[in-house]
N, C-alpha and C positions, 0 to 999 in steps of 0.2 A: 504494500500500500504506500502511495506517495505521501510525503510529509503533509501537504495541504489536506488530503483526504483523512489522514490520521488525526490531524488537529480538529477537523470537522466532526469526526466520530467521537472524539474525546469531549468536545463541547456539547454534543447531543446527549451524551450519557448523563450530563448534569441538567439539561433543560427539559428532557422528556419526563412526564410524570410516571411514577411507579405504577405497575399493573394493579388495578383495583382488586380488592379482595371481595369475591362474590358473596361470601357469607356476611361480611360487614355491610355490604351494599343492601342485602336483603333485610338486615337488622334496621338500617336507616329508613327503610320504606315500610316498616311495620305500621299497621293501623290499629288504633284502639277502638274503632267504631264497632258497635255491636250491642247486644242486649245488656241491660243493667241487672246485676244479681244481688239478691239479699244473701247474707251470710252470717254464720255464727262465728264468734271470735273469742279467744282467750287473750288476756292482757296482764302483764306484770311489770312492776318497776320496783324501786327500792322501798316503796311505802305500801303498795297495794297489789293484790291479785284479784282479778275480776274476769267474768265471762258473761256473754250475752248475745243478743241478736241485733244486727244492723240491717235496716231496710231503707236504702237511699231514696226509694220512690215515695216515701211518706213525707208529710209536711215537717218542717223544722220544729223540733220539740217532741216529735213522735217517732223519730227514726231509730232510736236506741232503746232496747229493752234489756235491762240488767237482770241476769239470772242470779248472780252472786257477786259481791256480798249483799246481804239484806240491806234495804234502804236505811234501817236504823243504825247501821254501822258506817254509813258514808261520812267521810270527812268533808270539810269545806273545800279543800283542794280537789278532792275526787269529784264533787259536784261541779266545780268550775271546769274541770277537765272534760266532763261529759258534755257540758254546755258548749265548750269549744269544739268538741268532736261533732256535735249535732250540727253546728254551723258549717263545718268543713266537709262533712260527709256528702259526697256527690257520686259515689259508685265507681270512682277511678281507683281501681286496685291493680292496674295492669303493669306488668314488667316492661312493656314497651317504653315506659317513661324513662327507664335507665339508659336507653339508647342515646339520648341527648348528651349524656356525660361521657360517652365513648368516642374518642377522636378517630378519624379515618386512618391514622397512622398507627393504630394499636397493633402490637406485635403478637402473633400466634406463638404460644408457648407449649401447649400440649394438644393432642388431637387423637380421637379414636374413630370408630366407624360412623358414629352418629353425631358427635359433638366436637367443638373446638373451643379452646380457652385462650383468651387474649390478655395481655398485660398492657397497662397504659397509665399516664398521668391524667386524672379525670378533668374533663372540661366543665367549667362552672355552668350551672343552669342559667337560663336567660334572665331570670329575676333575682339572681344572687347579688348580695350587696358586696362592698369592697372587702370586708373581713372574710366573707365566705370565699370570694375569689382567691384571696391570698392563701387561705387554708387549703383549698383544693390543690394548689400547686405543690403542697407538701405531702400529699397522699399518694399511695400506690394503689392502683385499681386493677381488678380482674373481672372478666365477664365470661361466662360460658354460654355458647350459642348452639342451637340446633342447626346442624348443617343443611337440613332439608328445606328450612324456611327462614332461618335467621332469628327465630324466637329466642328471647332471653330466658335462660334456665336458671342462672345464678349470677349474683352480683356482689362484689365486695370492695370496700375501701378501707385502708388501714394506714395509720400514721406510723412510719418506720422508726422514727426517733422523736424525742420531745421537741416541741415547737413553742416559741414565744410570740404570740400575736401582738403583744404590747409589753411595755416595760413592767407593768404590774400584773401580768397574766402569763400563765404557762400551761400548756396542755401536755401532760405526760403520756397519756394513752388515749387513742381513739380507734374504734373499729365499727363499721357498719356492714352488716351481712344480710342478704336477702336470698331466699330460695323460692323457686317458682314452680307452679304446677299448671296443668292444662285445664281450662274450663271446657265444658261440653262443646262450645263453638270453636275451639281450637286455639284461642288466645291464651297466653300464659299470665297468671295472676300471682301476686305476692302471697304465697302460702305461709311463709314465715319471715319475720323481720326482726332483727335485733340490733341494738346500738349500745355501745359502752364507751363512756368518756370519763376521764379522770384528770384532774389538774388543780390549779390554784388561781385565785384572782383576789387582788387587794389583800394579800396575806391570809386569805381564807381558802382552805382546801375544799374541793367539791368532787363528787363522784355520782354518776348516774348510770343506771342500767335499765334498758327498756326492751321488752320482748312482746311481739304481737304475733298471733298465729290464727289464721282462718281455719277453723276446725271442720267446717262444713259449708260448702257452697250450695245454696239452695236454688230453686227454679228461678229463671229470669222474672223480673217484675216490670210493671209498666208497659 
């Protein structure tokens, strides 16, 4: 090859885009459209363990039915938490939401006949504030996709080392994990979600652990 042709080929090797990953492309085109489901859920954090029924089709104030604990045992914080959940419950339980945090340059790390797992630095969500954007850059993310359609089967973000978002704050540990299952219509939903965070702020330590699990997906509503 002549020197001019060799230089042209070298330049093209940097200017041409990398071959798109077809599984990632399928993930990016996932749709959340479909029927809304009611579901039974268990919930636990550092202060409370509860379970109940959530029906997003009902009017606000009637969407959540608590099986346990008994209402006589509800704390003020628990009542406030239920009120917040009532306002936010819209039936969006779909793992396709995680796709927006997976960049197109995610690296495939493991693969079998049906799934492929990718590693990446998470992309901040569109409505993330500046602190969230900074935090996301510190995390290591992994996502496992179904090779047949790009559906998200599992998602994880972990802080590999302590991080100081401010002079008076430090996060020592953070991990968020979601495992997904198939709904009858084929979409994957967040069957189990957990988040653990530990650190300090203004010389006060804090620790929080939250787990949510959809124990039963009921018939579509609405």
